[in-house]
C-alpha positions as CSV (number, residue, x, y, z in Angstrom):
1,M,-21.6,-7.5,1.5
2,R,-22.8,-6.2,-1.9
3,L,-21.3,-2.9,-3.1
4,V,-23.0,-1.1,-6.0
5,C,-20.5,1.5,-7.5
6,I,-21.1,4.6,-9.5
7,S,-19.1,7.7,-10.2
8,D,-19.0,10.8,-12.4
9,T,-22.7,11.1,-12.9
10,H,-22.5,14.9,-13.3
11,S,-26.2,15.4,-12.3
12,L,-27.3,13.0,-14.9
13,H,-28.2,10.2,-12.4
14,H,-31.8,10.1,-13.4
15,R,-30.7,8.8,-16.8
16,I,-29.0,5.8,-15.4
17,P,-31.1,2.9,-16.8
18,D,-30.9,0.5,-13.9
19,I,-29.2,0.6,-10.5
20,P,-29.0,-2.8,-8.8
21,D,-29.9,-3.3,-5.2
22,G,-27.2,-3.9,-2.7
23,D,-26.0,-3.3,0.9
24,V,-23.9,-0.2,0.1
25,L,-24.3,2.3,-2.8
26,I,-20.9,4.0,-3.4
27,H,-20.6,7.3,-5.4
28,A,-16.9,8.0,-6.1
29,G,-17.3,11.8,-6.9
30,D,-18.3,14.2,-9.6
31,C,-21.9,13.7,-8.6
32,L,-22.8,17.3,-9.5
33,G,-23.3,19.1,-12.8
34,Q,-22.7,22.8,-12.0
35,G,-21.4,22.0,-8.5
36,T,-24.1,24.0,-6.7
37,L,-26.1,23.4,-3.5
38,E,-29.2,23.1,-5.7
39,N,-27.4,20.2,-7.4
40,I,-26.8,18.5,-4.1
41,E,-30.4,19.0,-3.0
42,E,-31.6,17.3,-6.2
43,L,-29.1,14.5,-5.8
44,N,-30.2,14.0,-2.2
45,E,-33.8,13.7,-3.2
46,W,-32.8,11.0,-5.8
47,L,-30.7,9.1,-3.3
48,G,-33.7,9.0,-1.0
49,T,-35.6,7.1,-3.6
50,L,-33.0,4.2,-3.8
51,P,-33.4,1.1,-1.7
52,H,-29.8,0.6,-0.5
53,R,-29.6,0.6,3.2
54,H,-26.3,2.5,3.2
55,K,-25.1,5.1,0.7
56,I,-21.6,6.7,0.6
57,V,-20.7,9.8,-1.3
58,I,-17.3,11.5,-1.8
59,A,-16.7,14.7,-3.8
60,G,-14.8,15.1,-7.0
61,N,-13.3,17.9,-9.0
62,H,-16.6,19.2,-10.3
63,D,-18.3,19.2,-6.9
64,W,-17.5,22.8,-5.9
65,A,-20.2,23.3,-3.2
66,F,-18.4,20.6,-1.0
67,Q,-15.3,22.7,-1.1
68,E,-16.6,26.3,-1.1
69,T,-19.6,25.9,1.3
70,P,-18.8,22.6,3.1
71,E,-21.2,23.0,6.0
72,L,-24.2,23.8,3.8
73,A,-23.2,21.1,1.4
74,R,-23.1,18.5,4.2
75,Q,-26.4,19.7,5.6
76,A,-28.0,19.2,2.2
77,L,-26.8,15.6,1.8
78,T,-29.1,13.9,4.4
79,N,-29.6,10.6,2.5
80,A,-26.0,9.6,2.3
81,I,-22.8,9.4,4.4
82,Y,-20.3,12.0,3.1
83,L,-16.6,11.1,3.5
84,E,-13.8,13.6,3.0
85,D,-10.5,12.2,4.4
86,S,-12.6,10.3,6.8
87,G,-14.1,6.8,7.3
88,V,-17.0,4.9,8.4
89,E,-17.5,1.3,9.6
90,I,-20.5,-0.6,8.1
91,Q,-21.1,-4.2,9.2
92,G,-17.5,-4.6,10.2
93,I,-16.1,-3.3,7.0
94,Q,-13.9,-0.2,7.2
95,F,-14.5,2.4,4.4
96,W,-12.4,5.5,3.8
97,G,-13.1,8.2,1.3
98,S,-11.0,11.0,-0.1
99,P,-11.7,13.5,-3.0
100,W,-8.2,14.7,-4.0
101,T,-6.8,14.4,-7.5
102,P,-3.6,15.8,-9.1
103,T,-3.7,19.4,-10.3
104,F,-5.1,19.8,-13.8
105,M,-6.4,23.2,-14.8
106,D,-8.4,24.8,-12.1
107,W,-10.9,22.5,-10.5
108,A,-12.1,21.6,-7.0
109,F,-10.2,19.3,-4.6
110,M,-6.9,19.3,-6.5
111,L,-3.4,19.2,-5.1
112,D,0.1,19.2,-6.6
113,R,1.7,15.9,-7.1
114,G,4.4,15.0,-4.6
115,E,4.3,16.0,-1.0
116,P,0.8,17.6,-0.9
117,L,-1.0,14.5,-2.3
118,Y,1.4,12.2,-0.4
119,R,0.2,13.7,2.9
120,K,-3.4,13.1,2.0
121,W,-2.8,9.4,1.2
122,Q,-0.9,8.9,4.4
123,L,-4.2,9.6,6.2
124,I,-5.7,6.4,4.9
125,P,-5.7,4.1,7.9
126,D,-3.8,0.8,7.7
127,N,-7.0,-1.2,8.5
128,A,-9.0,0.2,5.6
129,D,-11.0,-2.5,3.7
130,V,-12.6,-0.4,1.0
131,L,-11.0,2.8,-0.3
132,I,-12.9,5.3,-2.2
133,T,-11.0,8.1,-4.0
134,H,-12.2,10.3,-6.9
135,G,-9.0,9.7,-8.9
136,P,-7.2,6.6,-9.9
137,P,-3.8,5.3,-8.9
138,K,-1.0,5.5,-11.6
139,G,-1.5,3.0,-14.4
140,I,-4.8,1.5,-13.3
141,G,-8.0,2.8,-15.1
142,D,-6.2,6.1,-15.6
143,E,-5.6,6.4,-19.3
144,A,-7.0,9.7,-20.5
145,N,-7.4,10.9,-24.1
146,L,-5.8,14.3,-24.1
147,G,-6.7,15.0,-27.7
148,F,-3.3,14.5,-29.2
149,K,-2.3,11.4,-27.3
150,C,-3.4,9.1,-24.5
151,Q,-1.7,9.4,-21.2
152,N,-1.8,7.7,-17.7
153,V,-2.7,10.5,-15.4
154,G,-3.2,8.7,-12.1
155,C,-1.3,9.4,-8.9
156,F,1.9,7.5,-8.2
157,D,1.8,8.2,-4.5
158,L,-1.8,6.8,-4.4
159,L,-0.5,3.6,-6.1
160,D,2.4,3.4,-3.6
161,R,0.0,3.8,-0.6
162,I,-2.5,1.1,-1.8
163,Q,0.4,-1.3,-2.3
164,Q,1.1,-0.9,1.5
165,L,-2.6,-1.8,2.4
166,S,-4.6,-5.0,2.4
167,L,-7.6,-3.6,0.6
168,K,-10.6,-5.6,-0.4
169,A,-11.5,-3.0,-3.0
170,H,-10.5,0.4,-4.3
171,I,-13.3,2.4,-6.0
172,F,-12.6,5.5,-8.0
173,G,-13.7,7.4,-11.2
174,H,-12.5,10.7,-12.7
175,I,-11.1,9.3,-15.9
176,H,-14.2,8.3,-17.9
177,E,-12.3,6.4,-20.5
178,G,-10.9,4.0,-17.8
179,Y,-14.3,2.6,-16.8
180,G,-14.1,-1.1,-15.7
181,E,-12.7,-3.6,-13.2
182,Y,-9.0,-4.2,-12.6
183,Y,-7.1,-6.6,-10.2
184,R,-3.9,-6.2,-8.3
185,G,-3.1,-9.1,-5.9
186,Q,-6.2,-9.6,-3.7
187,T,-7.6,-6.2,-4.4
188,T,-10.3,-5.4,-6.9
189,L,-10.0,-1.9,-8.3
190,I,-13.0,-0.3,-10.0
191,N,-13.2,2.7,-12.2
192,A,-17.0,3.3,-11.8
193,S,-17.3,6.3,-14.1
194,T,-21.0,6.3,-15.2
195,C,-20.4,8.9,-17.9
196,N,-18.4,8.0,-20.9
197,A,-15.9,10.4,-22.6
198,R,-18.8,12.3,-24.1
199,Y,-20.4,12.8,-20.7
200,E,-23.2,10.4,-21.6
201,P,-24.3,8.3,-18.6
202,R,-24.1,4.9,-20.4
203,N,-21.8,2.9,-18.2
204,A,-23.6,0.5,-15.9
205,P,-23.1,0.5,-12.2
206,I,-20.4,-2.1,-11.2
207,V,-21.4,-4.6,-8.5
208,L,-18.9,-6.2,-6.2
209,E,-19.4,-8.8,-3.5
210,I,-16.8,-8.5,-0.7
């Protein structure tokens, strides 16, 4: 199965130079610019032009409409499978998606570190093959430039949970500076952030064969 991974497009998806074909297109959140239903409708139209047989989308901290008007948001996204603490099986592969990230300022789908996030990660089933979260685990593709220093801002409880699983892949975004592929045991971890730190959509989609 060929996975094509993008994230953090912030409604700039039309400016991605080239999106390779594959079996499953995965968007790991922050797909919207202003976070509106209109943004979703425009994204949905674009998704409908892509050749991938399956498309999976999760929300991120900029994707307000999925949190504030969830039913309308889901109705508007007809050209993709939307996952929110939920899963789907495609060709025998178990996918699970979750939008949550540790609290930072006042954005969508954020929870405090510790018990609130721990409970969300415990929902990930033991038989998951491909995990899609918006945020990274602690220490992997999570180094953010906070102006005065760089800091690893990923979630420790998410790292702890993925260490308990036998994942083929973990796909995330959120920290634009962390774009790239990482490896931990048999698991490939991908920070698929399309936008760089300047919110320019210059990072190429990452393709993974599983």
